[in-house]
Steps between C-alpha positions, in 0.01 A plus 500: 500500500636834400326711762690477823252706701278350766316817579381682196292784642202396283264498800358151414563215763710204374717218624839594359643518850527122472776525241717721717851323494694404803645796692859615478701272738576805722129569544393133550330468847358151430820287552502294820254494779491648842819316600704615200718753681728551209240618243610863537860405409371305204345810361818715572749264360312350203353166487786357303731509800786306331552812277528722792727259660737514203500883491775674709437849633766765480807456729399815704174335579642164623771686700239715679283199581789304634631791701156530663486129574841494649466811709135434598406847380201607307541566124359832379428477136439825297395523141232613249165304498528172318875446540456179713534638859234294647567188281862485656349397831305222337814388301697474811232312690456252204873433444570454871196309588384744763125456443234751451597873483341699771384822342412834671376746243559854629235783472489843640309384804724209584644479843761281676218336705339385167830311418548343839157392618134594542285452812128483433383632833141586360469147376601356840258722681205405272573127556518553873159679497345211278634240752349687791161513306523132447584442870183684603289269285680169544587291801867458398684756293807437277825650598598819304782463250846596631664825415727336240198439274469878462875561418639469148865551419570737198753420223787659703396322829474170328846542328653562857370174646773246604590284203788284380513670152429872438160591367486735205302832554417748223418841635371651172510867411634643830518838339115514499506503893452810713822661638496308827503136384865478375611621847256280680637191322858551646466326824333183364755473223789561738394294796293226315243482776186668629253484779126444500388697798159330510672173570779631720228606752378152518838336503474392876176319434554394136866469423437336164213625270427357151449782240441508127772579245477681176500149340191407702700245717478493881835554686588537868617837647699477825474776750336738260818557302611385151869486415663348182763240518591548135455846349263498204604608147319825470453682170390858518400653173471859386431671175738782604216750561655615841814485707532289805669600833867422544419277797303260269758519215774398745316188585436387146691356204408747209431387150400708199334288231544599147242415230542149354748473217443295196609162640292544826196620300513203270514254788208685669283477191579139438432418855155655490384468140712237332791495261311640198348809666776740435563375146126547411512877581866607494406861443353517855817368654716741303269785599554413860871472473536817284290732712635842571745545787298570811168370352337268747323202351446193723583161404148379577375762247697307233375166614151626488547624145660174387231288656205696351655527163555117499125456544425740206728358245262532200380854567634789300849627579361841560280346779777313662719826498218690661470240761873520571493878518231486764688246714848644473439859588807642690426514865672831556321692231137625570257446211 
């Protein structure tokens, strides 16, 4: 069929949605079930993992990762959107067999408390009131749930749990935070421990409390404090939109990621879309590589354009070029 469109704007209902092709691998949320903790890494790295394994990053990237591993320091990765900052955390976790990447996406309202743990005091109060209401109507009342049922560790809190191997934690887009968060992180990053005051107050009566982790597991907390035995591998990413305090920079290994070169780009396209994707539309790859100095076009914009033109192979070239123009607009130029 020559018409690649699913929605045509004709105003008449039809069932063309049923011929919608499979999603791009990096937007496929159907793989695995509830227990598939590596689905996010599959989307990041590409479903053809062997191609990613055969691709070697630049020496500066491997040096910075190894320095962070050896020194037990966070890795602060800066670069334009789409240069692979977040993917680096998934690549390290995959190669070293460190399990699911804990992800803390930063927004302007994020606080240190969000990363460490959350205590649902309102939920606990409501449950106590319900139990009291049941007790008034029943001869025997069930015991209320313990405080641990209302405490859930955040991504940073989970990463700081005692473990034999380091967990991988991605603190994504730290430059989106308010001014205080980078400084608030200093003590946790330096000491590798934190307290849960709600549990410390009960330590004499309940020295061990089971709480939920960011993974949804239950783990014991002793004396209301959590302290890592192996410092996690922490990747902090930034688009370079702000400067960070010297105290944070001193505690980090810093890496500036350049846009992917021809070899890296080829491996990335092959991992996500197959060996023939770049050859089918070489003009798009050349356009990405030959962009003006300082012009910001993210790698996923190129992947989007290649994927969509793959699914409109028999449409007119002018249509494919119009699609590519729409998808590969420079991010630093207002339209």
